[in-house]
N, C-alpha and C positions, 0 to 999 in steps of 0.2 A: 390454593392450599399447598402446604409443604409438609414433608415428613416430620412427625413430632408435634404437629399442631394438636392442642388439647381440646377435647370435646367432652361436654357433660352429657351423659345419657341418664335421664330420670326414668325410674322403672326398668333399669338395665338388667336386672336379674329375672325379669318377667319373660313371657313367651317370645314376643316379637323383639323386645329389647335385647335379650341375650343373643339372638341370631344377628341382630344389627351390630352389637358390640364385636362379634366375631368378624364380620365384614370390615368394620372400621379398623380393627387391630391388624388384620391381614393387609390392609392398605397402608399401614404405617402411622395411623393416628394414635395419640396417647389418650386413653379413655378413662374418665372418672365416672363411676356409677354411683348414683344416689338412689337408695331404695329403703323400704322398711319391711320387706319380706311379707307383706300382707297377703300376697298370692304367689309367692315364690319361695325359693330355698337358698340358703347360703352356699350349698354344694354346687350351685350353678356357676359360681365364680371359679371353683376348682375345674369344672368342665370346660369353661371358656379358656382357662390357662392350658389345659391339656390339648385342646384343639389348635390354639394359636401359638403356643409356646411363650405366651406373655400373660402376666396376671394384671388385670385392670385394677386401678386404684378404687377402693370401695369406701363410701361414706354412708353410714346409717343415718338416714334423715327422714323426719316427718315433714313433708313439704307443705302440709296444711298448717303447720306452725310457722308463722312469719319469721320469728327470731332464728329458728333452726335453718330456714332457707337462706336468710341473710348471712348467717355465719358460714354456711357452706360456700356461698359465692365469694365472700371476703377471703376465705382460705384459698380459693382457686381463682385469683383475679386475672390470670393470663389465659383464660378460656377464649377460644375463638368462636364457639358456637354451642348451642344446646339442642339436643333432640329430646322432646318431651313426650314420653310414653305414659308416665305415672298417672293412672286413673283406674277406677273400677269399671268393668266392661260387660257385665252380664245383664242382658235385656230383662229377663224374668225377675231377677233379683231387684233390679231398679224399680220395677212396678210394685214390688212388695215393700221396698224400703227406699222411697224416693229421696228423703232427707239425707240419707247416707251418701247418695250419689251426688246430689247438689253440693253438699259440703265438700266432699273429697275432690271431685273433679274440677269444680270452679275455684275453690280456695287455693288449691295447689297451683293452678295455672296463674292466677293473679299474683301469688307470691313469687313465682318464678319470673314473671314479666317485670315485676317491680325490682327484683334483684338484678335482672339483666340490664334494666335501664340505669340503675344506680352504679353498677360496675362497668357499664358501657360495653356490653357484649352484643354484637350487632346481628347475629344470625340465629334464627329459630326454625327448626323443622318440627312440625306439630303432627301428632298422631290423631287424625280425624277418622271418620267412619261413614260408610254408605247409609247409616241410619239417619243422617241429616236429611236425606231425601224423603223420609216417611214412605208412604205407599204412592209412588209416582203414577201420573196419569198415563204415561207411555214409556215403553222400554225399547232399547236400553237407555240408561240415563247418562248424559254427559255433564260436564262441569257447569253448563248453563241451564240445566234442568231446574225449574222452580222448586224450591224447597217446600214440601208440604208439612203440615203439623206432624211432628214426630209421634210415633206410636208408643214411645216409652220415655221415661225420665232419662235413661241413658242417652238416647238420641237427642233429647232436649239439651243435655249438658254439652254435647258435641256441637250442636247449632250455636248455643250460647258462647262456647269457647271460640269458635270461628269468628263470631261477631266481636268478642273482646279483643282478639288478636288483630282483626281488621281495623278497629278503632284505634288501638294502641300504635299500630304501624303508621297510620295516617298522622298521628300526633308526635311521633318520635323518629329517631334514627334507625329503628329496628327494621329488619327485613325478615320475611317469613315465607315458608312454603308449608301449606297444609296438605297432607296426603289422605285422601278419602279412600280407605281400603274396604274391600268387600269382605269375604269370609276367609281369614287366614287359617291354614291347616298344614298338615305335614310336619316334618321334623328334619333336623340336620342329618346329612348322610352318615355322619359318624355314630349316630344314635346316642350321643352324649348329652344333647340338649333337645328339648321338645316341649310340647304343651303339658304342664304339670299342675292341674287343678288341686288346690289344697283340700278342698271338700268335694262335695258332689259336683260333677261337671255341669256347666250350663251350656256348653257348646256340643254340637252333634258328634264330631269325630272322636274326641276323647271318650264320650259315652259309648260309641261303637267299639273302640279298642278295649275299653275296660269290660264291656260285656263279653267280648270275644275271649278275653284272657281269664274270665271267671270272677272278676272283682264285682261285677253287677249281674244280677239274675236275669234282667230283661231290659231291652232298649225300648223306651217309649217314643213313638213317633207322634208328635203333637199335630193332629188334624189330618184327616184323609178326605176331606170334602171341599178343599180349595178349588178354585177355578183354574186348575192346571191339568196337564195331560194325565197324570196319575193320581191327582187329588192331594198331593203333598206339596209343601212349600218349595219354592225354587230359589236357589242362591248361586252366587258367583264365587266359587271357591278358588283361592289363590295360595300357592305354596309359600310358606313362610320365608324360605331362602330367596325366592324371587322378590318378595316384599322387602326383605332386609337390604337387598342390592339396590332397590329403588331409593331407600333412605340415604344410602351412601352417595348415589348420583345427585339427589336433591341437595344434600349437604355441600358437595363440591360445587354445585351450581351457584349456591349462595356465596361460598367463600371465594370463588373465582369471579364474582360480580357478573355472572352471566344471566341472572334473573331479569326478566323483561318488565316486571313491576315489583313494587315493594311487598306485595302480598299475593302470592300465586297459589293456585289450587289445582291438584291433579287427582283423577280417579286411578286407582290401582286395582286391577282385576284381570281376569282372562278374557272377559267379554262373552263367556259361555255360561248359560244358566243350567244348573243341575238340580234335579229334585232330590228330596231326602231319600227316596227309594233308589234313584240313580246312584247316589253316594253309597248306600248300603250294598247295592249289587256290585259296585266297583270294589269295595272292600272285600266282599266274599270272593270275588274273582282273583284278586292278587294274593290274598292270605290263605285261600283254601278252607276258610272257616265258615260255618253256617251260623248266622246270627239269630238269636232268639229275640224277635221284636214284635211289638203290638202297637197298632194304631189306636190312639186315645184322643180325647177331646182337645180342641185347640188351646194354645197357651196365650194368655193375655200379653199384648205387646208385640207379637210376631207379625211381620209384614208377609203378605201372600207370596209375592215374587219380586225379585230385583236382580238385575245384572248390569254390568258396566259397558259403556262405550269408552274404550281406553285410547282412542285415536290421538287425543291431545298429548297424553303422556308418552305414547309410542313415538310420536314425531318430535315433540319438544324436548323430552328427556333422553331420547334415543334409548328407551327402555321398553322391554316387552317380556311378559310372563312366558317362561320357557317350559315349565313342567305341567304335565297333564294330571287329571284326577287320579288315575291309577298310581302315578308316582307319589302323589300326596298321600294316598291311602297306604301305600307300601312303606313309605318312610315313617308314617305315624305308627304303623304296626310294628316295625322294627324297634322304634323307640319304646313302645309299650312292652315289648318282649324283653328289652334290655332292662327296663325298670323292674319288671316282674322278677327277672333273674337276680337283680341286685337285692330286692326285698326278701327273696327266699333263700339267699345264700347265707349260710351261717358265718358269723363274724369270726 
């Protein structure tokens, strides 16, 4: 890669996308963001500019619409790579509205791949997920762990997407890296970007911070009778900045032709499983706030426990998650406080 290489980031105003755009711009890439603000805000572009001193090019695009996607790619024919984040991502919502997820997540990927093929853009980094593993028979999971039936339509769309990419790569000039990440959380140290659910949060940590700041009356913990030490689900939480840095490394690996096969897959996590109650207690410790929470019945689609074996990514990408759970909770809390101050400050 060289300074000024152009990269398209779909879903680049979203949570993980925005943090990745920051890393890319700080490394000297020229970034084009394609998004439709379905779960993000235009103000994120201003925040990226404030952090990096450079404003990314923005293209409002409905990637599920083939013509719009083709038009986007024809406008930016000199792209060197695509990082594809754009997708709906809430497990619970996908159970309630599966067709929404199948249409959005699959159609957009197919349209992007078709456009990449037509314009001859060779490199794709794909945002995959640990949900492809379903509820694995043994832990931790590595990249060779057999994929079980997914427990949610969201997980199914990620399994299907990986298969679509694998088949496409075999039949074309395309090269890809799929990053299966576990549970992203935390926020940028500047507290200028972070996780910003437009409606009621589906993920644990924004629900924690919104409860602590008074936006929510109570935090519901879904299930207290799982086969885990404290009865609550176990997840491998990873700081979003660690995750963003891994996308940069994966991109450079493809662009410098250092990939060892045309379709590589890496787990991204810390390798440590934390329960929901562990996470709550970490937040209470770093914030000094006492959370009002209640254990309620299980939520459909939730996996009992999962955490990563990240040995392959550690060795092959020379990447390792650096931040611990307390840092994740602290940066998420600072982001929530900054948001709250902005909301309550008179114009």
